[in-house]
HTML snippet that shows the backbone in 3Dmol.js (N, CA, C, O; Angstrom):
<script src="https://3Dmol.org/build/3Dmol-min.js"></script>
<div id="view" style="width:600px;height:400px;position:relative"></div>
<script>
const pdb = `
ATOM      1  N   MET A   1       0.746  -0.987   0.273  1.00  0.00           N
ATOM      2  CA  MET A   1       0.078   0.001  -0.493  1.00  0.00           C
ATOM      3  C   MET A   1       0.984   1.354   0.568  1.00  0.00           C
ATOM      4  O   MET A   1       0.564   2.511   0.610  1.00  0.00           O
ATOM      5  N   LEU A   2       1.833   1.034   1.088  1.00  0.00           N
ATOM      6  CA  LEU A   2       3.402   2.218   1.100  1.00  0.00           C
ATOM      7  C   LEU A   2       3.247   2.800  -0.754  1.00  0.00           C
ATOM      8  O   LEU A   2       2.955   3.908  -1.205  1.00  0.00           O
ATOM      9  N   LYS A   3       3.614   1.404  -1.503  1.00  0.00           N
ATOM     10  CA  LYS A   3       4.066   1.831  -2.996  1.00  0.00           C
ATOM     11  C   LYS A   3       3.032   2.455  -3.477  1.00  0.00           C
ATOM     12  O   LYS A   3       3.070   3.637  -3.135  1.00  0.00           O
ATOM     13  N   ILE A   4       2.179   2.218  -4.076  1.00  0.00           N
ATOM     14  CA  ILE A   4       0.996   3.139  -4.438  1.00  0.00           C
ATOM     15  C   ILE A   4       1.320   4.066  -4.326  1.00  0.00           C
ATOM     16  O   ILE A   4       1.760   4.639  -5.323  1.00  0.00           O
ATOM     17  N   LYS A   5       1.289   4.805  -2.939  1.00  0.00           N
ATOM     18  CA  LYS A   5       0.504   5.803  -2.177  1.00  0.00           C
ATOM     19  C   LYS A   5       1.740   6.638  -2.592  1.00  0.00           C
ATOM     20  O   LYS A   5       1.482   7.835  -2.722  1.00  0.00           O
ATOM     21  N   TYR A   6       3.337   6.192  -2.889  1.00  0.00           N
ATOM     22  CA  TYR A   6       4.491   6.729  -3.057  1.00  0.00           C
ATOM     23  C   TYR A   6       4.369   6.972  -4.654  1.00  0.00           C
ATOM     24  O   TYR A   6       4.503   8.070  -5.192  1.00  0.00           O
ATOM     25  N   SER A   7       4.088   5.737  -5.323  1.00  0.00           N
ATOM     26  CA  SER A   7       3.668   5.990  -6.181  1.00  0.00           C
ATOM     27  C   SER A   7       2.866   7.211  -7.244  1.00  0.00           C
ATOM     28  O   SER A   7       3.215   8.010  -8.113  1.00  0.00           O
ATOM     29  N   ILE A   8       1.494   6.749  -6.510  1.00  0.00           N
ATOM     30  CA  ILE A   8       0.204   8.352  -6.631  1.00  0.00           C
ATOM     31  C   ILE A   8       1.202   9.716  -5.908  1.00  0.00           C
ATOM     32  O   ILE A   8       1.837  10.001  -6.923  1.00  0.00           O
ATOM     33  N   VAL A   9       1.492  10.270  -5.300  1.00  0.00           N
ATOM     34  CA  VAL A   9       2.459  11.264  -5.015  1.00  0.00           C
ATOM     35  C   VAL A   9       3.678  11.611  -5.975  1.00  0.00           C
ATOM     36  O   VAL A   9       3.725  12.750  -6.440  1.00  0.00           O
ATOM     37  N   LYS A  10       5.059  10.321  -6.421  1.00  0.00           N
ATOM     38  CA  LYS A  10       5.625  10.788  -7.126  1.00  0.00           C
ATOM     39  C   LYS A  10       5.068  11.597  -8.784  1.00  0.00           C
ATOM     40  O   LYS A  10       5.599  12.480  -9.457  1.00  0.00           O
ATOM     41  N   LEU A  11       3.113  10.380  -9.083  1.00  0.00           N
ATOM     42  CA  LEU A  11       2.639  10.725 -10.166  1.00  0.00           C
ATOM     43  C   LEU A  11       2.149  12.320 -10.153  1.00  0.00           C
ATOM     44  O   LEU A  11       2.186  13.034 -11.154  1.00  0.00           O
ATOM     45  N   VAL A  12       1.815  12.629  -9.210  1.00  0.00           N
ATOM     46  CA  VAL A  12       1.114  14.580  -8.752  1.00  0.00           C
ATOM     47  C   VAL A  12       2.080  15.162  -8.924  1.00  0.00           C
ATOM     48  O   VAL A  12       1.700  16.126  -9.589  1.00  0.00           O
ATOM     49  N   ASN A  13       3.057  15.250  -8.791  1.00  0.00           N
ATOM     50  CA  ASN A  13       4.394  16.266  -8.458  1.00  0.00           C
ATOM     51  C   ASN A  13       4.911  15.763  -9.259  1.00  0.00           C
ATOM     52  O   ASN A  13       6.082  15.785  -8.881  1.00  0.00           O
ATOM     53  N   GLY A  14       4.868  15.085 -10.551  1.00  0.00           N
ATOM     54  CA  GLY A  14       5.605  15.701 -11.854  1.00  0.00           C
ATOM     55  C   GLY A  14       7.112  14.872 -11.988  1.00  0.00           C
ATOM     56  O   GLY A  14       8.049  15.371 -12.612  1.00  0.00           O
ATOM     57  N   GLY A  15       7.226  13.123 -11.103  1.00  0.00           N
ATOM     58  CA  GLY A  15       8.141  12.712 -10.842  1.00  0.00           C
ATOM     59  C   GLY A  15       8.317  11.664 -11.551  1.00  0.00           C
ATOM     60  O   GLY A  15       7.456  10.942 -12.052  1.00  0.00           O
ATOM     61  N   ILE A  16       9.940  11.539 -11.617  1.00  0.00           N
ATOM     62  CA  ILE A  16      10.642  10.630 -13.169  1.00  0.00           C
ATOM     63  C   ILE A  16       9.320   9.540 -12.895  1.00  0.00           C
ATOM     64  O   ILE A  16       8.585   9.334 -13.861  1.00  0.00           O
ATOM     65  N   ASP A  17       9.129   9.106 -12.082  1.00  0.00           N
ATOM     66  CA  ASP A  17       8.269   7.655 -12.881  1.00  0.00           C
ATOM     67  C   ASP A  17       6.753   8.100 -13.581  1.00  0.00           C
ATOM     68  O   ASP A  17       5.794   8.495 -12.919  1.00  0.00           O
ATOM     69  N   MET A  18       6.768   7.985 -14.655  1.00  0.00           N
ATOM     70  CA  MET A  18       5.769   8.843 -15.274  1.00  0.00           C
ATOM     71  C   MET A  18       4.319   7.546 -15.882  1.00  0.00           C
ATOM     72  O   MET A  18       4.843   6.786 -16.696  1.00  0.00           O
ATOM     73  N   MET A  19       3.465   7.346 -15.767  1.00  0.00           N
ATOM     74  CA  MET A  19       2.377   6.260 -16.639  1.00  0.00           C
ATOM     75  C   MET A  19       2.792   6.242 -18.090  1.00  0.00           C
ATOM     76  O   MET A  19       2.933   7.313 -18.681  1.00  0.00           O
ATOM     77  N   ASN A  20       2.951   5.339 -18.567  1.00  0.00           N
ATOM     78  CA  ASN A  20       3.222   5.104 -20.548  1.00  0.00           C
ATOM     79  C   ASN A  20       1.779   5.905 -20.953  1.00  0.00           C
ATOM     80  O   ASN A  20       1.044   6.385 -20.089  1.00  0.00           O
ATOM     81  N   ASN A  21       1.599   5.947 -21.876  1.00  0.00           N
ATOM     82  CA  ASN A  21       0.082   5.798 -22.634  1.00  0.00           C
ATOM     83  C   ASN A  21      -0.643   4.895 -22.611  1.00  0.00           C
ATOM     84  O   ASN A  21      -1.845   5.130 -22.491  1.00  0.00           O
ATOM     85  N   LYS A  22      -0.283   3.847 -22.693  1.00  0.00           N
ATOM     86  CA  LYS A  22      -1.333   3.093 -22.782  1.00  0.00           C
ATOM     87  C   LYS A  22      -1.976   2.722 -21.171  1.00  0.00           C
ATOM     88  O   LYS A  22      -3.061   2.197 -20.919  1.00  0.00           O
ATOM     89  N   VAL A  23      -1.099   3.105 -20.373  1.00  0.00           N
ATOM     90  CA  VAL A  23      -2.037   2.759 -19.057  1.00  0.00           C
ATOM     91  C   VAL A  23      -3.217   4.038 -19.409  1.00  0.00           C
ATOM     92  O   VAL A  23      -4.394   4.094 -19.764  1.00  0.00           O
ATOM     93  N   TYR A  24      -1.605   5.429 -18.920  1.00  0.00           N
ATOM     94  CA  TYR A  24      -3.140   6.296 -19.196  1.00  0.00           C
ATOM     95  C   TYR A  24      -4.283   6.809 -19.665  1.00  0.00           C
ATOM     96  O   TYR A  24      -4.972   7.618 -19.043  1.00  0.00           O
ATOM     97  N   ASP A  25      -4.709   6.049 -21.560  1.00  0.00           N
ATOM     98  CA  ASP A  25      -5.465   5.614 -21.378  1.00  0.00           C
ATOM     99  C   ASP A  25      -6.445   4.897 -21.025  1.00  0.00           C
ATOM    100  O   ASP A  25      -7.573   5.305 -21.299  1.00  0.00           O
ATOM    101  N   ILE A  26      -6.247   3.405 -20.196  1.00  0.00           N
ATOM    102  CA  ILE A  26      -7.195   2.778 -19.449  1.00  0.00           C
ATOM    103  C   ILE A  26      -7.804   3.394 -18.624  1.00  0.00           C
ATOM    104  O   ILE A  26      -9.034   3.383 -18.573  1.00  0.00           O
ATOM    105  N   LEU A  27      -6.956   4.133 -17.718  1.00  0.00           N
ATOM    106  CA  LEU A  27      -6.744   4.613 -16.030  1.00  0.00           C
ATOM    107  C   LEU A  27      -8.291   5.364 -16.708  1.00  0.00           C
ATOM    108  O   LEU A  27      -9.371   4.902 -16.341  1.00  0.00           O
ATOM    109  N   LYS A  28      -8.237   6.432 -17.618  1.00  0.00           N
ATOM    110  CA  LYS A  28      -9.025   7.587 -18.715  1.00  0.00           C
ATOM    111  C   LYS A  28     -10.225   6.962 -18.592  1.00  0.00           C
ATOM    112  O   LYS A  28     -11.147   7.128 -17.794  1.00  0.00           O
ATOM    113  N   TRP A  29     -10.000   5.862 -19.945  1.00  0.00           N
ATOM    114  CA  TRP A  29     -10.707   5.501 -19.911  1.00  0.00           C
ATOM    115  C   TRP A  29     -12.316   4.839 -18.986  1.00  0.00           C
ATOM    116  O   TRP A  29     -13.500   5.146 -19.126  1.00  0.00           O
ATOM    117  N   VAL A  30     -11.352   3.456 -17.701  1.00  0.00           N
ATOM    118  CA  VAL A  30     -12.151   3.673 -16.970  1.00  0.00           C
ATOM    119  C   VAL A  30     -12.926   5.032 -15.853  1.00  0.00           C
ATOM    120  O   VAL A  30     -14.085   5.367 -15.609  1.00  0.00           O
ATOM    121  N   ALA A  31     -11.830   5.414 -15.497  1.00  0.00           N
ATOM    122  CA  ALA A  31     -12.394   6.825 -14.896  1.00  0.00           C
ATOM    123  C   ALA A  31     -13.606   7.385 -15.947  1.00  0.00           C
ATOM    124  O   ALA A  31     -14.634   7.555 -15.293  1.00  0.00           O
ATOM    125  N   LEU A  32     -13.766   7.675 -17.182  1.00  0.00           N
ATOM    126  CA  LEU A  32     -14.411   8.002 -17.510  1.00  0.00           C
ATOM    127  C   LEU A  32     -15.675   7.549 -18.223  1.00  0.00           C
ATOM    128  O   LEU A  32     -16.401   8.289 -18.886  1.00  0.00           O
ATOM    129  N   ILE A  33     -15.798   6.665 -18.079  1.00  0.00           N
ATOM    130  CA  ILE A  33     -16.874   5.361 -18.696  1.00  0.00           C
ATOM    131  C   ILE A  33     -17.476   4.560 -17.314  1.00  0.00           C
ATOM    132  O   ILE A  33     -18.448   4.724 -16.577  1.00  0.00           O
ATOM    133  N   VAL A  34     -16.251   3.525 -17.396  1.00  0.00           N
ATOM    134  CA  VAL A  34     -16.161   2.227 -16.570  1.00  0.00           C
ATOM    135  C   VAL A  34     -17.600   2.468 -14.642  1.00  0.00           C
ATOM    136  O   VAL A  34     -18.639   2.197 -14.041  1.00  0.00           O
ATOM    137  N   LEU A  35     -16.423   3.109 -14.729  1.00  0.00           N
ATOM    138  CA  LEU A  35     -16.894   3.660 -12.948  1.00  0.00           C
ATOM    139  C   LEU A  35     -18.104   4.295 -13.067  1.00  0.00           C
ATOM    140  O   LEU A  35     -18.896   3.846 -12.238  1.00  0.00           O
ATOM    141  N   PRO A  36     -18.612   5.229 -13.816  1.00  0.00           N
ATOM    142  CA  PRO A  36     -19.514   6.037 -13.670  1.00  0.00           C
ATOM    143  C   PRO A  36     -20.875   4.954 -14.129  1.00  0.00           C
ATOM    144  O   PRO A  36     -21.934   4.958 -13.502  1.00  0.00           O
ATOM    145  N   ALA A  37     -20.646   4.174 -15.169  1.00  0.00           N
ATOM    146  CA  ALA A  37     -21.962   3.393 -15.522  1.00  0.00           C
ATOM    147  C   ALA A  37     -21.737   1.932 -14.239  1.00  0.00           C
ATOM    148  O   ALA A  37     -22.574   1.098 -13.895  1.00  0.00           O
ATOM    149  N   VAL A  38     -20.841   2.032 -13.961  1.00  0.00           N
ATOM    150  CA  VAL A  38     -20.777   0.491 -12.504  1.00  0.00           C
ATOM    151  C   VAL A  38     -21.710   1.033 -11.644  1.00  0.00           C
ATOM    152  O   VAL A  38     -22.656   0.288 -11.392  1.00  0.00           O
ATOM    153  N   ALA A  39     -21.712   2.488 -10.946  1.00  0.00           N
ATOM    154  CA  ALA A  39     -22.286   2.943  -9.994  1.00  0.00           C
ATOM    155  C   ALA A  39     -23.734   3.296 -10.436  1.00  0.00           C
ATOM    156  O   ALA A  39     -24.655   2.721  -9.855  1.00  0.00           O
ATOM    157  N   VAL A  40     -23.974   4.074 -11.284  1.00  0.00           N
ATOM    158  CA  VAL A  40     -25.452   4.332 -12.074  1.00  0.00           C
ATOM    159  C   VAL A  40     -25.853   2.918 -11.916  1.00  0.00           C
ATOM    160  O   VAL A  40     -26.860   2.657 -11.259  1.00  0.00           O
ATOM    161  N   LEU A  41     -24.876   1.625 -12.673  1.00  0.00           N
ATOM    162  CA  LEU A  41     -26.388   0.301 -12.510  1.00  0.00           C
ATOM    163  C   LEU A  41     -26.418  -0.178 -11.386  1.00  0.00           C
ATOM    164  O   LEU A  41     -27.391  -0.891 -11.140  1.00  0.00           O
ATOM    165  N   TYR A  42     -25.635  -0.024 -10.564  1.00  0.00           N
ATOM    166  CA  TYR A  42     -25.351  -0.639  -9.229  1.00  0.00           C
ATOM    167  C   TYR A  42     -26.722   0.506  -8.954  1.00  0.00           C
ATOM    168  O   TYR A  42     -27.715  -0.082  -8.526  1.00  0.00           O
ATOM    169  N   GLY A  43     -26.873   1.759  -9.105  1.00  0.00           N
ATOM    170  CA  GLY A  43     -27.614   2.011  -7.755  1.00  0.00           C
ATOM    171  C   GLY A  43     -29.527   1.695  -8.585  1.00  0.00           C
ATOM    172  O   GLY A  43     -30.623   1.554  -8.045  1.00  0.00           O
ATOM    173  N   THR A  44     -29.316   1.698  -9.302  1.00  0.00           N
ATOM    174  CA  THR A  44     -30.926   1.215  -9.858  1.00  0.00           C
ATOM    175  C   THR A  44     -31.137   0.349  -9.778  1.00  0.00           C
ATOM    176  O   THR A  44     -32.214   0.104  -9.235  1.00  0.00           O
ATOM    177  N   LEU A  45     -30.115  -1.030 -10.342  1.00  0.00           N
ATOM    178  CA  LEU A  45     -30.585  -2.691  -9.852  1.00  0.00           C
ATOM    179  C   LEU A  45     -30.712  -2.399  -7.992  1.00  0.00           C
ATOM    180  O   LEU A  45     -31.633  -3.027  -7.470  1.00  0.00           O
ATOM    181  N   ALA A  46     -30.104  -1.768  -7.311  1.00  0.00           N
ATOM    182  CA  ALA A  46     -30.698  -1.754  -5.833  1.00  0.00           C
ATOM    183  C   ALA A  46     -31.809  -1.321  -5.753  1.00  0.00           C
ATOM    184  O   ALA A  46     -32.587  -2.081  -5.175  1.00  0.00           O
ATOM    185  N   ASN A  47     -32.354  -0.087  -6.215  1.00  0.00           N
ATOM    186  CA  ASN A  47     -33.703   0.220  -6.263  1.00  0.00           C
ATOM    187  C   ASN A  47     -34.885  -0.564  -6.611  1.00  0.00           C
ATOM    188  O   ASN A  47     -35.997  -0.531  -6.083  1.00  0.00           O
ATOM    189  N   ILE A  48     -34.321  -1.524  -7.926  1.00  0.00           N
ATOM    190  CA  ILE A  48     -35.624  -1.676  -8.400  1.00  0.00           C
ATOM    191  C   ILE A  48     -35.546  -3.361  -7.390  1.00  0.00           C
ATOM    192  O   ILE A  48     -36.511  -3.890  -6.837  1.00  0.00           O
ATOM    193  N   TRP A  49     -34.252  -3.832  -7.412  1.00  0.00           N
ATOM    194  CA  TRP A  49     -35.017  -5.333  -6.839  1.00  0.00           C
ATOM    195  C   TRP A  49     -34.341  -5.092  -4.989  1.00  0.00           C
ATOM    196  O   TRP A  49     -34.298  -6.249  -4.569  1.00  0.00           O
ATOM    197  N   GLY A  50     -34.011  -4.459  -4.219  1.00  0.00           N
ATOM    198  CA  GLY A  50     -34.252  -4.187  -2.852  1.00  0.00           C
ATOM    199  C   GLY A  50     -32.551  -4.432  -2.808  1.00  0.00           C
ATOM    200  O   GLY A  50     -32.403  -4.555  -1.592  1.00  0.00           O
ATOM    201  N   LEU A  51     -31.089  -4.587  -3.440  1.00  0.00           N
ATOM    202  CA  LEU A  51     -30.430  -4.641  -3.495  1.00  0.00           C
ATOM    203  C   LEU A  51     -29.643  -3.955  -1.918  1.00  0.00           C
ATOM    204  O   LEU A  51     -30.098  -2.988  -1.306  1.00  0.00           O
ATOM    205  N   PRO A  52     -28.473  -4.697  -1.541  1.00  0.00           N
ATOM    206  CA  PRO A  52     -28.185  -4.285  -0.284  1.00  0.00           C
ATOM    207  C   PRO A  52     -27.524  -2.713  -1.014  1.00  0.00           C
ATOM    208  O   PRO A  52     -27.289  -2.410  -2.184  1.00  0.00           O
ATOM    209  N   PHE A  53     -27.344  -1.786   0.563  1.00  0.00           N
ATOM    210  CA  PHE A  53     -26.332  -0.825   0.606  1.00  0.00           C
ATOM    211  C   PHE A  53     -26.465   0.034  -1.064  1.00  0.00           C
ATOM    212  O   PHE A  53     -25.462  -0.142  -1.756  1.00  0.00           O
ATOM    213  N   GLY A  54     -27.408   0.771  -1.613  1.00  0.00           N
ATOM    214  CA  GLY A  54     -28.454   1.547  -3.010  1.00  0.00           C
ATOM    215  C   GLY A  54     -28.076   2.854  -2.754  1.00  0.00           C
ATOM    216  O   GLY A  54     -28.810   3.741  -3.190  1.00  0.00           O
ATOM    217  N   GLU A  55     -26.981   3.183  -2.075  1.00  0.00           N
ATOM    218  CA  GLU A  55     -26.451   4.730  -1.708  1.00  0.00           C
ATOM    219  C   GLU A  55     -24.761   4.625  -1.793  1.00  0.00           C
ATOM    220  O   GLU A  55     -23.918   5.098  -2.556  1.00  0.00           O
ATOM    221  N   GLN A  56     -24.724   3.793  -0.655  1.00  0.00           N
ATOM    222  CA  GLN A  56     -23.053   3.735  -0.148  1.00  0.00           C
ATOM    223  C   GLN A  56     -22.016   3.438  -0.850  1.00  0.00           C
ATOM    224  O   GLN A  56     -20.917   3.985  -0.932  1.00  0.00           O
ATOM    225  N   ILE A  57     -22.817   1.760  -1.774  1.00  0.00           N
ATOM    226  CA  ILE A  57     -21.794   1.530  -2.514  1.00  0.00           C
ATOM    227  C   ILE A  57     -21.800   2.430  -4.053  1.00  0.00           C
ATOM    228  O   ILE A  57     -20.737   2.384  -4.673  1.00  0.00           O
ATOM    229  N   PRO A  58     -23.210   3.419  -4.823  1.00  0.00           N
ATOM    230  CA  PRO A  58     -23.190   3.931  -5.558  1.00  0.00           C
ATOM    231  C   PRO A  58     -21.570   5.882  -5.210  1.00  0.00           C
ATOM    232  O   PRO A  58     -20.658   6.513  -5.744  1.00  0.00           O
ATOM    233  N   ASP A  59     -22.244   5.795  -4.226  1.00  0.00           N
ATOM    234  CA  ASP A  59     -21.856   6.708  -3.342  1.00  0.00           C
ATOM    235  C   ASP A  59     -19.940   6.392  -3.837  1.00  0.00           C
ATOM    236  O   ASP A  59     -19.351   6.876  -4.804  1.00  0.00           O
ATOM    237  N   THR A  60     -19.434   5.521  -2.865  1.00  0.00           N
ATOM    238  CA  THR A  60     -18.194   5.332  -3.072  1.00  0.00           C
ATOM    239  C   THR A  60     -17.237   5.161  -3.961  1.00  0.00           C
ATOM    240  O   THR A  60     -16.030   5.327  -3.785  1.00  0.00           O
ATOM    241  N   ILE A  61     -18.012   4.690  -5.311  1.00  0.00           N
ATOM    242  CA  ILE A  61     -17.962   4.352  -6.777  1.00  0.00           C
ATOM    243  C   ILE A  61     -17.454   5.520  -6.936  1.00  0.00           C
ATOM    244  O   ILE A  61     -16.292   5.488  -7.340  1.00  0.00           O
ATOM    245  N   THR A  62     -18.067   6.947  -6.702  1.00  0.00           N
ATOM    246  CA  THR A  62     -18.365   8.036  -7.417  1.00  0.00           C
ATOM    247  C   THR A  62     -16.856   8.478  -6.880  1.00  0.00           C
ATOM    248  O   THR A  62     -15.972   8.879  -7.637  1.00  0.00           O
ATOM    249  N   ALA A  63     -16.720   8.337  -5.470  1.00  0.00           N
ATOM    250  CA  ALA A  63     -15.329   8.987  -5.328  1.00  0.00           C
ATOM    251  C   ALA A  63     -14.607   8.515  -5.300  1.00  0.00           C
ATOM    252  O   ALA A  63     -13.650   9.276  -5.161  1.00  0.00           O
ATOM    253  N   VAL A  64     -14.181   7.053  -5.371  1.00  0.00           N
ATOM    254  CA  VAL A  64     -12.878   6.540  -6.192  1.00  0.00           C
ATOM    255  C   VAL A  64     -12.693   7.422  -7.047  1.00  0.00           C
ATOM    256  O   VAL A  64     -11.775   8.232  -6.921  1.00  0.00           O
ATOM    257  N   ASP A  65     -13.569   7.436  -8.132  1.00  0.00           N
ATOM    258  CA  ASP A  65     -13.902   8.207  -9.593  1.00  0.00           C
ATOM    259  C   ASP A  65     -13.045   9.141  -9.753  1.00  0.00           C
ATOM    260  O   ASP A  65     -12.042   9.112 -10.467  1.00  0.00           O
ATOM    261  N   LEU A  66     -13.621  10.417  -8.750  1.00  0.00           N
ATOM    262  CA  LEU A  66     -13.275  11.187  -8.689  1.00  0.00           C
ATOM    263  C   LEU A  66     -11.897  11.741  -8.014  1.00  0.00           C
ATOM    264  O   LEU A  66     -11.421  12.874  -7.950  1.00  0.00           O
ATOM    265  N   PHE A  67     -11.397  10.311  -7.478  1.00  0.00           N
ATOM    266  CA  PHE A  67      -9.734  10.696  -7.272  1.00  0.00           C
ATOM    267  C   PHE A  67      -9.059  10.767  -8.290  1.00  0.00           C
ATOM    268  O   PHE A  67      -8.151  11.559  -8.544  1.00  0.00           O
ATOM    269  N   LEU A  68      -9.818   9.278  -9.404  1.00  0.00           N
ATOM    270  CA  LEU A  68      -8.711   8.646 -10.318  1.00  0.00           C
ATOM    271  C   LEU A  68      -9.117  10.462 -11.221  1.00  0.00           C
ATOM    272  O   LEU A  68      -8.160  11.155 -11.566  1.00  0.00           O
ATOM    273  N   GLY A  69     -10.451  10.913 -11.446  1.00  0.00           N
ATOM    274  CA  GLY A  69      -9.916  12.074 -12.144  1.00  0.00           C
ATOM    275  C   GLY A  69      -9.091  12.898 -11.600  1.00  0.00           C
ATOM    276  O   GLY A  69      -8.373  13.253 -12.535  1.00  0.00           O
ATOM    277  N   VAL A  70      -8.716  13.477 -10.566  1.00  0.00           N
ATOM    278  CA  VAL A  70      -8.129  14.354 -10.155  1.00  0.00           C
ATOM    279  C   VAL A  70      -6.768  13.857 -10.397  1.00  0.00           C
ATOM    280  O   VAL A  70      -5.885  14.304 -11.129  1.00  0.00           O
ATOM    281  N   VAL A  71      -6.792  12.890  -9.664  1.00  0.00           N
ATOM    282  CA  VAL A  71      -4.675  12.192 -10.167  1.00  0.00           C
ATOM    283  C   VAL A  71      -4.656  12.557 -12.042  1.00  0.00           C
ATOM    284  O   VAL A  71      -3.735  13.245 -12.481  1.00  0.00           O
ATOM    285  N   LEU A  72      -5.761  12.011 -13.005  1.00  0.00           N
ATOM    286  CA  LEU A  72      -5.106  11.744 -14.131  1.00  0.00           C
ATOM    287  C   LEU A  72      -4.793  13.710 -14.440  1.00  0.00           C
ATOM    288  O   LEU A  72      -3.885  14.204 -15.108  1.00  0.00           O
ATOM    289  N   GLY A  73      -5.866  14.409 -13.707  1.00  0.00           N
ATOM    290  CA  GLY A  73      -6.015  15.516 -14.709  1.00  0.00           C
ATOM    291  C   GLY A  73      -4.594  16.417 -14.006  1.00  0.00           C
ATOM    292  O   GLY A  73      -4.180  17.348 -14.696  1.00  0.00           O
ATOM    293  N   VAL A  74      -3.847  16.129 -12.619  1.00  0.00           N
ATOM    294  CA  VAL A  74      -2.795  16.641 -12.329  1.00  0.00           C
ATOM    295  C   VAL A  74      -1.918  15.402 -13.118  1.00  0.00           C
ATOM    296  O   VAL A  74      -1.404  16.052 -14.028  1.00  0.00           O
ATOM    297  N   SER A  75      -1.724  14.815 -13.192  1.00  0.00           N
ATOM    298  CA  SER A  75      -0.462  14.337 -14.213  1.00  0.00           C
ATOM    299  C   SER A  75      -1.088  14.828 -15.646  1.00  0.00           C
ATOM    300  O   SER A  75      -0.480  15.790 -16.115  1.00  0.00           O
ATOM    301  N   ASN A  76      -2.027  14.419 -16.317  1.00  0.00           N
ATOM    302  CA  ASN A  76      -1.758  15.341 -17.985  1.00  0.00           C
ATOM    303  C   ASN A  76      -1.343  16.980 -17.351  1.00  0.00           C
ATOM    304  O   ASN A  76      -0.621  17.703 -18.038  1.00  0.00           O
ATOM    305  N   ALA A  77      -1.803  17.401 -16.170  1.00  0.00           N
ATOM    306  CA  ALA A  77      -1.164  18.796 -16.521  1.00  0.00           C
ATOM    307  C   ALA A  77       0.542  18.921 -16.149  1.00  0.00           C
ATOM    308  O   ALA A  77       1.364  19.836 -16.195  1.00  0.00           O
ATOM    309  N   ASN A  78       0.552  18.401 -16.010  1.00  0.00           N
ATOM    310  CA  ASN A  78       2.156  17.734 -14.952  1.00  0.00           C
ATOM    311  C   ASN A  78       3.062  17.423 -16.450  1.00  0.00           C
ATOM    312  O   ASN A  78       4.148  17.866 -16.823  1.00  0.00           O
ATOM    313  N   TYR A  79       2.331  16.698 -16.941  1.00  0.00           N
ATOM    314  CA  TYR A  79       2.816  15.801 -18.423  1.00  0.00           C
ATOM    315  C   TYR A  79       3.499  17.172 -19.640  1.00  0.00           C
ATOM    316  O   TYR A  79       4.613  17.420 -20.101  1.00  0.00           O
ATOM    317  N   HIS A  80       1.639  17.998 -19.823  1.00  0.00           N
ATOM    318  CA  HIS A  80       1.796  18.955 -20.696  1.00  0.00           C
ATOM    319  C   HIS A  80       3.026  19.950 -19.961  1.00  0.00           C
ATOM    320  O   HIS A  80       3.986  19.931 -20.730  1.00  0.00           O
ATOM    321  N   LYS A  81       3.271  20.638 -18.990  1.00  0.00           N
ATOM    322  CA  LYS A  81       3.757  20.978 -18.617  1.00  0.00           C
ATOM    323  C   LYS A  81       5.635  20.979 -18.514  1.00  0.00           C
ATOM    324  O   LYS A  81       6.511  21.818 -18.720  1.00  0.00           O
ATOM    325  N   THR A  82       5.603  19.847 -18.173  1.00  0.00           N
ATOM    326  CA  THR A  82       7.551  19.407 -18.285  1.00  0.00           C
ATOM    327  C   THR A  82       7.796  19.230 -19.789  1.00  0.00           C
ATOM    328  O   THR A  82       8.911  19.249 -20.310  1.00  0.00           O
ATOM    329  N   SER A  83       6.509  19.037 -20.492  1.00  0.00           N
ATOM    330  CA  SER A  83       7.044  18.545 -22.447  1.00  0.00           C
ATOM    331  C   SER A  83       6.848  20.149 -23.278  1.00  0.00           C
ATOM    332  O   SER A  83       6.742  20.212 -24.503  1.00  0.00           O
ATOM    333  N   VAL A  84       6.829  21.139 -22.557  1.00  0.00           N
ATOM    334  CA  VAL A  84       6.544  22.368 -22.964  1.00  0.00           C
ATOM    335  C   VAL A  84       7.722  22.766 -22.525  1.00  0.00           C
ATOM    336  O   VAL A  84       8.268  23.485 -23.362  1.00  0.00           O
ATOM    337  N   ASN A  85       8.436  22.584 -21.435  1.00  0.00           N
ATOM    338  CA  ASN A  85       9.661  23.292 -21.476  1.00  0.00           C
ATOM    339  C   ASN A  85      11.130  22.123 -21.381  1.00  0.00           C
ATOM    340  O   ASN A  85      12.277  22.570 -21.404  1.00  0.00           O
TER     341      ASN A  85
END
`;
const viewer = $3Dmol.createViewer("view");
viewer.addModel(pdb, "pdb");
viewer.setStyle({}, {cartoon: {color: "spectrum"}});
viewer.zoomTo();
viewer.render();
</script>
């Protein structure tokens, strides 16, 4: 877990360990398409079928999605900042 935290901090700060394009594209796809779709799907099915935690699970997925979007946005900004210089 500490290694992941270190990698995220290094990534956000524009460190040497930058992710490659394929990883970035996959994470962007997950953040923009997959996580929001899963959150809405579970929330809707929980409402229809009475599944447990119908509010908490979609809210948690949305929070993770927001965090991932922020990390990717900062990473993108740092990439463009370093590529211009």
